[in-house]
C-alpha positions as CSV (number, residue, x, y, z in Angstrom):
1,M,-14.8,9.8,90.0
2,T,-13.5,7.0,88.1
3,K,-13.8,3.8,90.2
4,A,-11.4,0.7,90.0
5,M,-12.1,-3.2,90.6
6,I,-9.6,-5.6,91.6
7,L,-10.4,-9.2,90.7
8,A,-9.9,-11.4,93.6
9,A,-12.2,-14.3,93.4
10,G,-10.0,-16.8,91.7
11,R,-9.4,-20.1,93.6
12,G,-5.6,-20.2,92.5
13,E,-5.5,-23.9,91.9
14,R,-1.9,-23.6,90.3
15,M,-0.8,-21.9,93.5
16,R,-1.8,-25.0,95.8
17,P,-1.1,-25.8,98.5
18,L,-0.3,-22.1,99.2
19,T,-3.9,-21.0,98.4
20,D,-5.6,-23.9,100.6
21,H,-5.9,-21.6,103.6
22,T,-4.9,-18.3,102.1
23,P,-6.7,-16.5,99.1
24,K,-4.1,-15.9,96.4
25,P,-4.3,-12.0,96.5
26,L,-3.1,-12.2,100.1
27,L,0.0,-14.2,99.3
28,Q,3.1,-12.1,100.0
29,V,5.8,-10.6,97.8
30,G,8.3,-8.0,99.0
31,G,6.9,-8.0,102.5
32,K,3.2,-7.3,101.7
33,P,0.2,-9.2,100.2
34,L,0.0,-8.9,96.3
35,I,-3.3,-7.1,96.4
36,V,-1.9,-4.2,98.6
37,W,0.5,-3.5,95.8
38,H,-2.4,-3.0,93.8
39,I,-4.2,-0.8,96.3
40,E,-1.3,1.3,96.9
41,R,-0.4,2.0,93.4
42,L,-4.1,2.7,92.6
43,R,-4.3,5.2,95.4
44,A,-1.1,6.9,94.3
45,A,-2.9,7.3,90.9
46,G,-5.8,8.9,92.4
47,F,-8.2,6.1,92.7
48,T,-10.0,6.2,96.1
49,E,-13.2,4.1,95.3
50,L,-12.4,0.5,94.9
51,V,-14.7,-2.6,94.3
52,I,-13.1,-6.0,95.2
53,N,-14.9,-9.2,94.5
54,H,-14.1,-12.5,96.2
55,A,-15.2,-16.1,96.6
56,H,-12.5,-18.6,97.9
57,L,-11.8,-17.7,101.5
58,G,-13.3,-14.2,100.8
59,H,-13.8,-13.6,104.5
60,R,-10.0,-13.4,104.9
61,L,-9.7,-10.6,102.4
62,E,-12.3,-8.6,104.1
63,E,-10.7,-9.2,107.6
64,A,-7.3,-8.2,106.2
65,L,-8.3,-5.0,104.2
66,G,-11.5,-4.0,105.9
67,D,-13.0,-0.9,104.5
68,G,-9.8,0.3,103.0
69,A,-9.4,3.4,105.3
70,S,-6.1,2.3,106.5
71,F,-4.9,2.6,102.9
72,G,-6.5,5.9,102.0
73,V,-9.3,4.3,99.9
74,R,-12.8,3.0,100.3
75,I,-13.4,-0.6,99.5
76,A,-16.9,-1.8,98.5
77,W,-17.1,-5.7,98.6
78,S,-18.7,-7.8,95.9
79,P,-19.0,-11.5,97.4
80,E,-19.7,-14.4,95.1
81,A,-21.1,-17.8,96.4
82,S,-18.8,-19.2,93.7
83,A,-16.3,-17.6,91.4
84,L,-18.2,-16.1,88.4
85,E,-15.1,-15.8,85.9
86,T,-14.0,-12.2,84.9
87,A,-17.0,-11.0,83.1
88,G,-19.5,-12.6,85.5
89,G,-17.7,-11.1,88.5
90,I,-17.7,-7.6,86.8
91,R,-21.4,-8.2,85.8
92,H,-22.3,-8.8,89.5
93,A,-20.3,-5.8,90.7
94,L,-22.1,-3.3,88.4
95,P,-24.3,-1.9,91.1
96,L,-21.2,-1.0,93.1
97,L,-19.5,0.2,90.0
98,G,-22.1,2.6,88.6
99,D,-23.0,4.0,85.3
100,S,-19.7,5.3,84.4
101,P,-16.5,3.5,82.8
102,F,-14.1,2.0,85.2
103,V,-10.8,0.4,85.5
104,V,-10.3,-3.4,86.3
105,I,-7.2,-5.0,87.5
106,N,-6.5,-8.8,87.9
107,G,-5.5,-9.6,91.4
108,D,-2.9,-12.1,90.5
109,V,-0.6,-10.0,88.2
110,F,2.2,-7.5,89.1
111,C,2.5,-4.4,86.8
112,D,4.3,-1.2,86.9
113,A,2.0,0.6,84.3
114,E,0.9,4.2,84.8
115,L,-2.6,3.7,86.1
116,D,-3.5,7.4,85.7
117,A,-3.2,6.7,82.0
118,L,-5.6,3.9,82.2
119,R,-8.1,6.2,84.0
120,A,-7.7,8.7,81.3
121,A,-8.4,5.9,78.6
122,A,-11.5,5.0,80.6
123,E,-12.9,8.5,80.3
124,T,-12.9,8.1,76.6
125,L,-15.1,5.2,76.4
126,R,-18.6,5.7,75.2
127,A,-21.9,3.6,75.1
128,N,-22.1,4.3,71.3
129,G,-18.2,4.1,70.7
130,P,-15.2,2.3,72.2
131,L,-16.4,-0.1,75.1
132,A,-13.1,-1.1,76.4
133,H,-9.4,-0.2,76.4
134,L,-6.8,-3.0,77.1
135,L,-3.3,-2.8,78.4
136,L,-1.2,-5.4,76.3
137,V,2.4,-6.5,77.0
138,D,5.0,-8.5,75.5
139,N,4.4,-12.3,75.3
140,P,5.9,-14.1,78.5
141,A,7.6,-17.4,78.0
142,H,4.8,-19.3,79.4
143,H,2.4,-17.7,76.8
144,P,4.4,-17.2,73.6
145,E,1.5,-17.1,71.2
146,G,0.0,-14.1,72.7
147,D,-3.7,-13.1,72.7
148,F,-4.6,-10.1,70.3
149,H,-3.0,-7.9,67.6
150,L,-2.6,-4.1,68.3
151,D,-2.8,-2.0,65.0
152,T,-0.9,1.3,64.5
153,A,-4.3,3.1,64.9
154,G,-4.7,1.7,68.7
155,L,-7.4,-0.7,67.8
156,I,-7.2,-4.4,69.1
157,H,-8.0,-7.2,66.7
158,A,-8.7,-11.0,67.5
159,D,-6.8,-11.9,64.7
160,G,-3.5,-10.6,63.0
161,A,0.2,-10.5,63.8
162,P,2.3,-9.7,65.6
163,R,0.4,-10.7,68.7
164,L,0.6,-9.4,72.3
165,T,-0.6,-10.7,75.6
166,F,-3.6,-9.2,77.5
167,S,-2.2,-7.9,80.8
168,G,-5.2,-8.4,82.9
169,L,-5.5,-4.5,83.2
170,G,-8.1,-2.6,81.5
171,A,-10.9,0.0,81.4
172,Y,-14.4,-0.8,80.6
173,H,-17.9,0.9,80.0
174,P,-20.6,-0.9,82.0
175,V,-22.8,-1.3,78.9
176,L,-20.2,-4.0,77.8
177,F,-21.7,-6.3,80.7
178,A,-25.3,-5.1,81.0
179,D,-26.8,-7.8,79.0
180,L,-25.2,-10.6,81.0
181,A,-27.2,-12.6,83.5
182,D,-26.4,-11.8,87.1
183,N,-24.8,-14.6,89.3
184,T,-23.9,-16.7,86.3
185,P,-20.3,-17.5,85.3
186,A,-19.1,-15.6,82.2
187,K,-15.8,-15.3,80.4
188,L,-14.4,-12.0,79.3
189,A,-12.6,-13.0,76.0
190,P,-15.7,-14.0,74.1
191,L,-17.3,-10.6,74.8
192,L,-14.2,-8.7,73.7
193,R,-13.6,-10.8,70.6
194,E,-17.0,-9.9,69.4
195,L,-16.5,-6.3,69.8
196,M,-13.0,-6.2,68.3
197,N,-14.6,-7.3,65.1
198,A,-16.8,-4.2,65.2
199,G,-13.8,-2.0,65.9
200,R,-14.8,-1.0,69.4
201,I,-11.8,-2.1,71.5
202,T,-8.9,0.1,71.8
203,G,-5.5,-0.6,73.5
204,Q,-2.0,0.2,74.3
205,H,1.2,-1.6,74.7
206,H,3.0,-1.6,78.0
207,G,6.7,-2.3,77.7
208,G,7.6,-2.2,81.4
209,R,7.5,-4.6,84.2
210,W,4.6,-7.2,84.1
211,I,4.3,-10.7,85.8
212,D,1.6,-13.1,85.9
213,V,1.9,-14.3,89.4
214,G,0.2,-17.8,88.6
215,T,2.7,-20.4,90.1
216,P,4.6,-20.7,93.3
217,Q,7.9,-20.4,91.3
218,R,6.8,-17.1,89.8
219,L,5.7,-15.9,93.3
220,A,9.0,-16.8,94.7
221,A,10.9,-15.2,91.8
222,L,8.9,-11.8,92.3
223,D,9.4,-12.0,96.0
224,R,13.1,-12.1,95.7
225,E,13.2,-9.3,93.2
226,L,11.3,-7.1,95.5
227,G,13.4,-7.8,98.3
228,G,11.3,-10.6,100.1
229,T,12.7,-13.5,101.9
230,R,11.1,-16.4,100.1
231,A,13.7,-18.9,99.1
């Protein structure tokens, strides 16, 4: 069974003061915490085994979500003494994720992508073949230059045009992270770029709803869109 990881260890500096006493994934939009939207969509797509990392105010996340039973899933927690960045956080969680490819979602985005398609992509990854499959989206106004180029064969390149933005949703083979030192901060982009040059990162374009919920203003706009009450 393919597992999914939600990245929830970020401090949320751009969200302060909202995140001074509440972890960013527990900020509410449309009447429920942002992370609950992820959990519900993962469950609807058939993911029942979840791993969630945390650092800042992590106990609040565990208190709010527990073992996941109330959502129809099972949550395994991966605490970090201090945030280990994306790749470092995934590396630290590998004992919980196992030896098979898995799906990862950034906890501070909102996206309506078909997650069962991402699970299907995870099942195509191989230790001696493609090691990651990324979901790319149109460049938002706050990131107009984009991140990567997706060619017509479905391969992602560090260079080239046109460029799209990495959504924070992807599927990964654990081999990608196995050589990283545990409990050591590590960014994901350098790992991906190295493998892009070797033709081992595939991807697809998602043209639907996607928001990087990184500022109080974008949080409020999403809340209004989803029928919340934030002014």
